[in-house]
C-alpha atoms as one frame of an Amber mdcrd trajectory, in Angstrom:
protein
  -0.141  -6.737  20.787   3.189  -5.788  19.205   4.504  -2.289  18.608   6.939
  -1.073  15.960   8.484   2.362  16.316   9.162   4.291  13.109  12.027   6.609
  14.087  11.871   9.833  12.107  12.801  12.457  14.681   9.861  14.744  15.407
   7.753  12.758  12.943   8.286   9.423  14.738   5.238   7.272  15.378   4.154
   3.808  16.490   2.525   0.994  14.536   0.363  -1.276  16.679  -0.171  -4.837
  15.404  -2.530  -7.150  17.241  -6.002  -8.609  17.540  -9.157  -6.766  18.614
  -7.325  -3.452  18.995  -9.662  -1.189  16.975 -11.715  -0.898  20.162  -8.659
   0.643  21.849  -8.112   3.390  19.272  -9.139   6.143  21.674  -6.414   5.097
  24.098  -3.739   5.024  21.398  -4.792   8.453  20.141  -4.573   9.842  23.660
  -1.043   8.448  23.928  -0.223  10.640  20.912  -1.499  13.705  22.825  -4.348
  14.141  20.333  -7.530  15.862  21.484 -10.460  17.805  20.057 -12.288  17.052
  16.822 -11.818  13.843  14.832 -13.105  13.145  11.321 -13.393   9.442  10.511
 -13.180   8.890   6.745 -14.505   5.532   5.577 -16.963   3.923   3.150 -20.424
   2.467   3.747 -19.391  -1.182   3.918 -16.557  -0.620   6.401 -18.674   1.817
   8.392 -21.321  -0.871   8.925 -18.688  -3.310  10.166 -16.469  -1.212  12.420
 -17.562   2.413  12.857 -19.712   1.896  15.952 -16.904   0.056  17.757 -14.391
   2.739  16.816 -16.795   5.537  17.753 -17.333   4.125  21.257 -13.586   4.068
  21.806 -13.161   7.659  20.617 -16.071   8.919  22.724 -14.564   7.226  25.773
 -11.410   9.265  25.073 -13.596  12.426  25.087 -13.048  13.223  21.436 -15.690
  14.904  19.255 -16.439  12.640  16.311 -17.535  13.424  12.758 -17.669  11.098
   9.771 -17.313  11.277   5.996 -18.316   8.529   3.556 -16.311   7.890   0.374
 -17.215   5.757  -2.668 -16.071   2.159  -2.425 -13.608   2.153  -5.332 -10.417
   3.671  -6.740 -12.633   6.596  -7.842 -12.338   7.886  -4.285  -8.726   8.862
  -5.017  -9.785  11.856  -7.072  -9.656  15.627  -6.882 -13.448  15.678  -6.535
 -13.525  13.396  -3.491 -10.476  15.074  -1.926 -12.191  18.439  -1.885 -15.382
  16.919  -0.514 -13.413  15.812   2.557 -11.766  19.236   2.828 -15.171  20.911
   2.726 -16.459  18.581   5.451 -13.543  19.677   7.643 -14.147  23.354   6.907
 -17.906  23.151   7.552 -17.251  21.480  10.914 -14.669  24.189  11.722 -11.735
  21.822  12.154  -8.529  23.595  13.169  -4.805  22.781  13.011  -5.046  20.627
  16.134  -7.823  18.420  14.755  -7.367  14.913  13.361  -8.354  12.875  10.329
  -8.727   9.123  10.926  -8.709   6.836   7.886 -10.796   3.715   8.504 -10.440
   1.489   5.460  -8.117   0.186   2.792  -5.350   1.846   0.848  -7.630   4.083
  -1.219  -9.208   5.606   1.872  -5.832   5.943   3.584  -4.218   7.642   0.576
  -6.877  10.295  -0.018  -7.495  10.898   3.700  -3.782  11.295   4.363  -3.471
  13.709   1.449  -6.358  15.737   2.818  -4.772  15.821   6.298  -1.453  16.918
   4.808  -2.966  19.877   2.969  -5.886  21.114   5.088  -4.608  24.196   6.954
  -1.170  23.143   5.651  -1.236  19.938   7.680  -3.207  18.431  10.552  -2.984
  15.168  12.517  -3.537  11.917  10.688  -4.221   8.446  12.118  -4.451   5.361
   9.914  -6.629   2.356  10.783  -6.123   0.020   7.780  -8.800  -2.656   7.376
  -7.250  -4.688   4.544  -4.127  -6.817   4.592  -2.829  -4.838   1.606  -3.097
  -1.526   3.459  -1.688  -2.953   6.711   1.482  -4.233   5.067   1.995  -1.402
   2.612   0.190   1.909   2.152  -0.577   2.593   5.832   3.133   2.690   6.682
   5.574   5.298   5.409   3.643   8.537   5.037   2.916   8.508   1.308  -0.398
  10.126   0.350  -1.858  10.661  -3.101  -4.700  10.951  -5.548  -4.782   9.758
  -9.149  -4.879  11.669 -12.412  -6.223  10.416 -15.729  -2.619  10.127 -16.924
  -1.448   7.969 -14.049  -1.718   6.624 -10.541  -0.564   8.616  -7.481   0.787
  11.512  -9.553  -0.370  14.160  -7.033   0.514  13.619  -3.392   2.657  14.396
  -0.373   4.761  12.805   2.350   2.790  13.172   5.589   3.552  10.749   8.396
   0.654   9.500  10.551   0.613  10.031  14.297  -0.002   6.288  14.685  -1.139
   3.229  12.729  -3.519   0.605  14.149  -3.302  -2.728  12.304  -5.989  -4.959
  13.788  -5.619  -8.541  12.547  -9.182  -9.349  13.628 -10.697  -7.130  10.922
  -9.029  -9.281   8.263 -11.516 -12.078   9.012 -14.046 -10.204   6.865 -11.812
 -10.481   3.794 -12.453 -13.047   1.078  -9.792 -15.476  -0.125  -9.402 -13.354
  -3.260  -8.821 -10.198  -1.196  -6.204 -11.998   0.881  -4.502 -13.284  -2.270
  -4.386  -9.804  -3.803  -2.821  -8.477  -0.592  -0.252 -11.259  -0.395   1.369
 -10.004  -3.607   2.729  -7.019  -1.646   3.792  -9.338   1.161   5.791 -11.529
  -1.216   7.485  -8.352  -2.420   9.104  -7.816   0.996  10.677 -11.251   0.916
  12.066 -10.630  -2.564  13.514  -7.174  -1.902  14.792  -7.538   1.655  14.458
 -10.801   3.555  15.020 -14.265   2.064  14.121 -15.878   5.422  10.706 -14.205
   5.264  10.315 -15.423   1.674  10.944 -19.002   2.852   8.407 -18.475   5.674
   5.850 -17.490   3.056   6.681 -20.554   0.952   5.940 -22.712   4.012   2.820
 -20.869   5.194   1.146 -19.268   2.177  -1.845 -21.649   2.225  -2.466 -20.877
   5.904  -2.409 -17.174   5.083  -4.942 -17.700   2.294  -7.203 -19.471   4.792
  -7.017 -16.479   7.138  -4.917 -18.081   9.884  -4.701 -15.273  12.456  -1.276
 -16.253  13.796   0.275 -16.383  10.333  -1.366 -13.115   9.306  -0.146 -11.381
  12.449   3.427 -12.497  11.746   3.062 -11.360   8.126   1.751  -7.897   9.044
   4.359  -7.404  11.767   7.305  -8.538   9.615   6.190  -6.634   6.504   5.611
  -3.454   8.514   8.981  -3.804  10.198  10.776  -4.178   6.857   9.017  -1.160
   5.396   9.802   0.919   8.501  13.501   0.102   8.238  13.533   1.261   4.605
  11.517   4.420   5.333  13.768   5.362   8.265  16.747   5.396   5.900  15.048
   7.180   3.013  11.829   8.850   4.135  11.308  11.018   1.045  13.043   8.920
  -1.629  16.159  11.092  -1.711  18.874   8.427  -1.517  16.968   6.064  -3.793
  16.705   3.213  -1.264  12.965   3.635  -0.808  12.487   3.020  -4.507  13.073
  -0.693  -3.871   9.621  -0.792  -2.243   8.262  -0.265  -5.756   9.510  -3.623
  -7.024   6.981  -4.691  -9.663   5.089  -1.417  -9.371   6.484   0.350 -12.448
   4.833  -2.343 -14.541   1.819  -2.602 -12.211   0.913   1.088 -12.251   1.001
   1.032 -16.044  -1.294  -2.019 -16.118  -3.719  -0.253 -13.761  -3.720   3.015
 -15.721  -4.132   1.186 -19.051  -7.096  -0.632 -17.492  -8.619   2.702 -16.388
  -8.262   1.569 -12.758 -11.201  -0.824 -13.175  -9.943  -3.736 -15.298  -7.265
  -5.019 -12.911  -6.908  -4.683  -9.154  -3.730  -3.337  -7.570  -2.561  -6.619
  -6.055  -3.159  -8.498  -9.300  -1.183  -5.860 -11.183   1.680  -6.006  -8.657
   1.849  -9.800  -8.892   2.167  -9.667 -12.675   4.543  -6.703 -12.447   6.869
  -8.667 -10.162   6.916 -11.558 -12.625   7.633  -9.216 -15.538  10.479  -7.574
 -13.583  11.925 -10.958 -12.598  11.837 -12.234 -16.175  13.469  -9.025 -17.375
  16.188  -9.483 -14.732  16.759 -13.009 -16.021  17.002 -11.720 -19.608  19.570
  -9.140 -18.505  21.555 -11.838 -16.701  21.248 -10.291 -13.214  18.999 -12.963
 -11.666  19.153 -16.743 -11.864  16.518 -18.884 -13.514  16.080 -20.729 -10.194
  15.168 -17.576  -8.255  12.853 -16.336 -11.004  11.031 -19.680 -10.940  10.734
 -19.438  -7.122   9.127 -16.004  -7.460   6.745 -17.220 -10.156   5.864 -20.358
  -8.186   4.873 -18.480  -5.040   2.744 -16.022  -7.032   1.053 -18.912  -8.823
   0.241 -20.501  -5.450  -1.805 -17.451  -4.438  -3.708 -17.649  -7.723  -2.559
 -14.375  -9.277  -0.754 -15.674 -12.360  -3.276 -14.648 -14.987  -2.825 -13.613
 -18.591  -2.886  -9.904 -19.389  -5.215 -10.879 -22.254  -7.959 -11.226 -19.652
  -7.674  -7.520 -18.811  -7.453  -6.308 -22.457  -4.256  -4.376 -21.708  -2.129
  -3.223 -24.666   1.645  -3.595 -24.488   2.596  -0.397 -26.321   0.298   1.707
 -24.170   1.869   0.232 -21.023   5.383   1.230 -22.112   4.179   4.781 -22.758
   2.550   4.929 -19.332   5.737   3.644 -17.705   7.420   6.806 -18.976   5.351
   8.725 -16.384   6.594   6.708 -13.396   7.797   8.923 -10.521  11.144   7.086
 -10.246  12.132   8.026 -13.795  14.929  10.444 -14.597  15.328  12.339 -17.877
  12.496  10.344 -19.459  14.378   7.105 -18.767  12.340   4.298 -17.234  13.725
   3.259 -13.851  13.171  -0.353 -12.820  13.679  -2.314  -9.607  14.965  -5.771
 -10.549  15.813  -8.769  -8.357  19.385 -10.073  -8.259  18.432 -12.938  -5.924
  15.755 -13.690  -3.351  16.211 -10.993  -0.700  18.097  -8.484  -2.870  17.202
  -6.086  -5.677  18.938  -3.362  -7.672  17.804  -0.214  -9.465  18.369  -0.391
 -13.213  18.037   2.300 -15.866  18.557   2.468 -19.618  16.790  -0.804 -20.362
  15.630  -0.850 -23.974  11.911  -0.478 -24.622  12.096  -3.667 -26.701  13.197
  -5.726 -23.682  10.504  -4.104 -21.536   7.889  -4.960 -24.167   9.221  -8.512
 -24.288   8.772  -8.869 -20.512   5.187  -7.588 -20.732   4.391  -9.812 -23.723
   5.538 -12.814 -21.680   2.426 -12.241 -19.555   0.170 -13.017 -22.521  -0.518
 -16.740 -22.628
């Protein structure tokens, strides 16, 4: 088991990465000086797989356990489902010293974290991500949110967890498609921060797709470490550094919203968004053709290079939705573009025509 410390003063916390560590959750929670009532938020599928194991560990730590079941889709990130969780907490008389535990993927983590950040103006939150996508991305950094009809993650808070438990063993239940969708976010870290990690992925991507535990553990640990280093320097996106974590996401969130959050999955959207951003960077002359082709090649190897035609997404609508992105200033779309493998820059004032051209390149 490896541990990464996210150093944020009084909000510091540890990320545990290892195998078969869900069964030790009670011990990790005790190390955080957490006691009393715990609400485990999950969905039916994940509950069947892991809740009993997690419950035994929490009972051994003498914690009082409650549970709440969410729908198994992006619909769970809604005002309706948020208030259902809040009402569960209120009915069970949870107080400011109680804890919400998210057991699931990014959707469950986002809405559970938001609930924990707002109930009684903030209670303890522990994240137990069960997907590769959540382990490498949403579980780390303290961002919480729900969606609105007009866009993804438009209502949310920064609320750091007390700890994160990334158990590699739970990833064995994921399909090859789920692993591929998650690996889009992993590739992002190599592009924005670490060219050595990008080369590691080029050499080991097929092993990752086959669920090789050693490769996945290295991927989760390295990705989490990169994200922690960025978050430590810009926890609440004040300096602008943290915005680089959204490479590909300005396009991706628009694709998801245009598809009503059902047509295209997040990882698929991110993969195509990264390609669109790379091609735009090439058009603007800030990134070489060679590096753009390397990015495209790795994404193609995980099987996520698919035409936007498949998802019936309209270009003009996407550009309009990009105007709502949280990074924007004065109604100007803000984009994270690669300059080479391992480095990106924030670019504004790109013409809508060039943005449309980059999106249209994804129709083939």
